[in-house]
Backbone as CSV, one residue per row, in Angstrom:
resi,resn,N_x,N_y,N_z,CA_x,CA_y,CA_z,C_x,C_y,C_z
1,UNK,89.323,78.217,174.815,89.967,78.361,173.525,91.331,79.018,173.729
2,UNK,92.296,78.583,172.991,93.634,79.120,173.074,93.671,80.505,172.446
3,UNK,94.381,81.417,173.065,94.477,82.752,172.486,95.327,82.722,171.225
4,UNK,95.152,83.714,170.383,95.895,83.767,169.116,97.391,83.929,169.362
5,UNK,97.766,84.571,170.473,99.178,84.806,170.710,99.876,83.556,171.240
6,UNK,99.117,82.610,171.775,99.772,81.433,172.357,99.751,80.215,171.442
7,UNK,99.119,80.354,170.255,99.112,79.184,169.375,100.477,79.018,168.741
8,UNK,100.834,77.784,168.491,102.116,77.552,167.845,102.030,77.988,166.401
9,UNK,103.150,78.308,165.802,103.144,78.851,164.452,102.941,77.794,163.375
10,UNK,102.966,76.521,163.730,102.863,75.512,162.693,101.585,74.661,162.794
11,UNK,100.712,74.986,163.713,99.488,74.215,163.803,98.348,75.134,164.219
12,UNK,97.272,75.089,163.479,96.081,75.845,163.811,94.923,74.880,163.923
13,UNK,94.079,75.080,164.911,92.841,74.319,164.950,91.905,74.902,163.885
14,UNK,90.866,74.196,163.562,89.896,74.691,162.582,89.289,76.014,163.068
15,UNK,88.983,76.098,164.363,88.401,77.333,164.896,89.383,78.488,164.794
16,UNK,90.640,78.260,165.147,91.657,79.319,165.061,91.835,79.767,163.617
17,UNK,91.884,78.822,162.703,92.045,79.156,161.296,90.881,79.986,160.782
18,UNK,89.683,79.602,161.167,88.493,80.342,160.749,88.497,81.760,161.298
19,UNK,88.853,81.904,162.559,88.907,83.235,163.170,89.936,84.103,162.470
20,UNK,91.109,83.558,162.221,92.149,84.321,161.527,91.712,84.712,160.118
21,UNK,91.034,83.802,159.435,90.622,84.068,158.061,89.563,85.176,158.009
22,UNK,88.611,85.136,158.900,87.558,86.161,158.895,88.144,87.503,159.282
23,UNK,89.072,87.525,160.212,89.748,88.769,160.567,90.526,89.309,159.370
24,UNK,91.211,88.429,158.640,91.958,88.859,157.458,91.009,89.375,156.378
25,UNK,89.864,88.759,156.234,88.872,89.241,155.261,88.359,90.612,155.676
26,UNK,88.079,90.784,156.953,87.635,92.096,157.450,88.692,93.158,157.165
27,UNK,89.949,92.821,157.391,91.045,93.777,157.128,91.119,94.117,155.649
28,UNK,90.917,93.117,154.789,90.940,93.347,153.355,89.793,94.267,152.929
29,UNK,88.611,94.030,153.487,87.453,94.880,153.185,87.745,96.320,153.596
30,UNK,88.289,96.517,154.786,88.638,97.865,155.244,89.631,98.511,154.293
31,UNK,90.636,97.740,153.883,91.633,98.258,152.956,90.996,98.705,151.642
32,UNK,90.087,97.891,151.117,89.426,98.223,149.863,88.532,99.454,149.998
33,UNK,87.822,99.551,151.108,86.958,100.713,151.338,87.792,101.972,151.436
34,UNK,88.883,101.918,152.194,89.755,103.083,152.341,90.414,103.455,151.007
35,UNK,90.842,102.460,150.241,91.495,102.719,148.960,90.541,103.364,147.956
36,UNK,89.259,103.114,148.157,88.236,103.681,147.270,87.549,104.888,147.888
37,UNK,88.228,105.510,148.819,87.775,106.746,149.447,86.353,106.663,149.999
38,UNK,86.070,105.534,150.584,84.775,105.270,151.232,83.605,105.270,150.249
39,UNK,83.871,105.264,148.948,82.829,105.264,147.922,82.593,103.831,147.438
40,UNK,81.992,103.032,148.299,81.729,101.628,147.977,80.222,101.399,148.036
41,UNK,79.715,100.739,147.039,78.260,100.458,146.991,77.852,99.579,148.171
42,UNK,76.716,99.849,148.775,76.232,99.016,149.866,76.097,97.544,149.495
43,UNK,75.897,97.270,148.224,75.787,95.878,147.782,77.097,95.118,147.995
44,UNK,78.212,95.840,148.033,79.504,95.212,148.307,79.493,94.559,149.675
45,UNK,79.000,95.276,150.668,78.978,94.730,152.024,78.031,93.543,152.153
46,UNK,76.923,93.605,151.442,76.012,92.446,151.404,76.709,91.245,150.782
47,UNK,77.428,91.507,149.684,78.148,90.448,149.005,79.229,89.843,149.899
48,UNK,79.942,90.679,150.629,80.959,90.172,151.562,80.314,89.239,152.566
49,UNK,79.194,89.661,153.146,78.527,88.837,154.161,77.930,87.563,153.579
50,UNK,77.301,87.682,152.410,76.555,86.543,151.853,77.380,85.606,150.997
51,UNK,78.448,86.118,150.374,79.229,85.293,149.447,80.694,85.136,149.806
52,UNK,81.352,86.250,150.050,82.808,86.181,150.285,83.132,85.477,151.591
53,UNK,82.408,85.782,152.645,82.706,85.164,153.936,82.512,83.653,153.885
54,UNK,81.375,83.157,153.377,81.237,81.688,153.271,82.285,81.059,152.346
55,UNK,82.668,81.771,151.277,83.682,81.232,150.355,85.016,81.089,151.071
56,UNK,85.406,82.095,151.840,86.665,82.028,152.577,86.608,80.923,153.632
57,UNK,85.485,80.805,154.326,85.349,79.740,155.327,85.474,78.362,154.663
58,UNK,84.895,78.214,153.499,84.998,76.941,152.765,86.443,76.662,152.364
59,UNK,87.126,77.689,151.876,88.529,77.505,151.470,89.391,77.130,152.660
60,UNK,89.155,77.746,153.805,89.918,77.383,155.008,89.676,75.930,155.352
61,UNK,88.429,75.544,155.365,88.068,74.147,155.712,88.724,73.162,154.771
62,UNK,88.675,73.427,153.483,89.288,72.540,152.491,90.807,72.555,152.603
63,UNK,91.367,73.729,152.844,92.823,73.876,152.869,93.467,73.238,154.087
64,UNK,92.738,73.163,155.190,93.301,72.539,156.398,93.687,71.088,156.152
65,UNK,93.173,70.488,155.106,93.502,69.106,154.759,94.737,69.008,153.857
66,UNK,95.297,70.173,153.487,96.415,70.204,152.547,97.728,70.461,153.284
67,UNK,98.718,69.590,153.117,100.014,69.784,153.788,100.674,71.125,153.474
68,UNK,100.551,71.589,152.231,101.186,72.871,151.844,100.587,74.013,152.655
69,UNK,99.288,74.007,152.814,98.615,75.067,153.585,99.117,75.043,155.038
70,UNK,99.070,73.878,155.650,99.499,73.774,157.051,100.976,74.127,157.218
71,UNK,101.810,73.695,156.292,103.248,73.993,156.386,103.516,75.482,156.269
72,UNK,102.685,76.207,155.542,102.914,77.636,155.363,102.878,78.399,156.696
73,UNK,102.215,77.847,157.688,102.117,78.536,158.969,103.364,78.355,159.813
74,UNK,104.259,77.481,159.419,105.534,77.321,160.126,106.526,78.400,159.758
75,UNK,106.192,79.211,158.763,107.121,80.188,158.229,107.141,81.502,158.975
76,UNK,106.174,81.746,159.844,106.152,83.041,160.535,104.844,83.280,161.241
77,UNK,104.487,84.548,161.321,103.276,84.985,162.022,102.043,84.408,161.335
78,UNK,101.245,83.599,162.068,100.067,82.980,161.453,99.060,84.002,160.913
79,UNK,98.994,85.176,161.529,98.043,86.192,161.036,98.458,86.695,159.658
80,UNK,99.756,86.912,159.462,100.230,87.368,158.157,100.096,86.274,157.110
81,UNK,100.375,85.049,157.504,100.229,83.929,156.569,98.784,83.794,156.134
82,UNK,97.860,83.853,157.094,96.438,83.717,156.744,95.992,84.895,155.886
83,UNK,96.485,86.080,156.190,96.137,87.233,155.358,96.545,87.033,153.910
84,UNK,97.705,86.422,153.710,98.165,86.129,152.356,97.239,85.139,151.661
85,UNK,96.873,84.085,152.372,95.947,83.093,151.800,94.592,83.748,151.482
86,UNK,94.049,84.540,152.388,92.747,85.167,152.178,92.777,86.096,150.982
87,UNK,93.836,86.856,150.829,93.971,87.723,149.658,93.996,86.874,148.383
88,UNK,94.715,85.769,148.435,94.812,84.848,147.290,93.425,84.335,146.875
89,UNK,92.594,84.033,147.867,91.251,83.509,147.590,90.252,84.612,147.265
90,UNK,90.300,85.716,148.034,89.221,86.709,147.946,89.381,87.733,146.845
91,UNK,90.594,88.154,146.556,90.761,89.210,145.545,90.229,88.810,144.165
92,UNK,90.430,87.577,143.696,89.817,87.221,142.407,88.286,87.299,142.452
93,UNK,87.697,86.973,143.587,86.244,87.070,143.733,85.796,88.534,143.711
94,UNK,86.555,89.394,144.364,86.226,90.812,144.348,86.335,91.348,142.923
95,UNK,87.427,90.995,142.237,87.599,91.446,140.846,86.448,90.983,139.965
96,UNK,86.013,89.753,140.163,84.929,89.193,139.359,83.598,89.903,139.609
97,UNK,83.339,90.309,140.858,82.045,90.883,141.212,82.035,92.398,141.367
98,UNK,83.192,92.982,141.672,83.285,94.426,141.900,84.620,94.907,141.351
99,UNK,84.777,94.790,140.039,86.075,95.058,139.397,86.593,96.460,139.676
100,UNK,85.744,97.407,139.892,86.162,98.794,140.123,86.862,98.984,141.465
101,UNK,86.760,98.047,142.357,87.354,98.190,143.684,88.820,97.775,143.733
102,UNK,89.232,96.955,142.792,90.592,96.391,142.827,91.343,96.884,141.608
103,UNK,92.543,97.390,141.858,93.366,97.874,140.744,94.288,96.769,140.264
């Protein structure tokens, strides 16, 4: 498998995209936990594993077929681009299920 640092900025394989998306989701979860002073219900973590992760994986899979999604990776660091997409997909889900975690 190609390392994340050697992939070109305008093309991601499905595996690379999935890895970047899950890492971005993990980073978002950490950010939310820290922002809430570590006072997060254990059900949040279950929800992330059971619902948010599969939802993000589905969005990545569907989005890989969209020219706009693929073109967005030509704009810069693929990790930052994916983080933006994951926030776009995941934050509304967090608000819907755990409104107290997101301001």
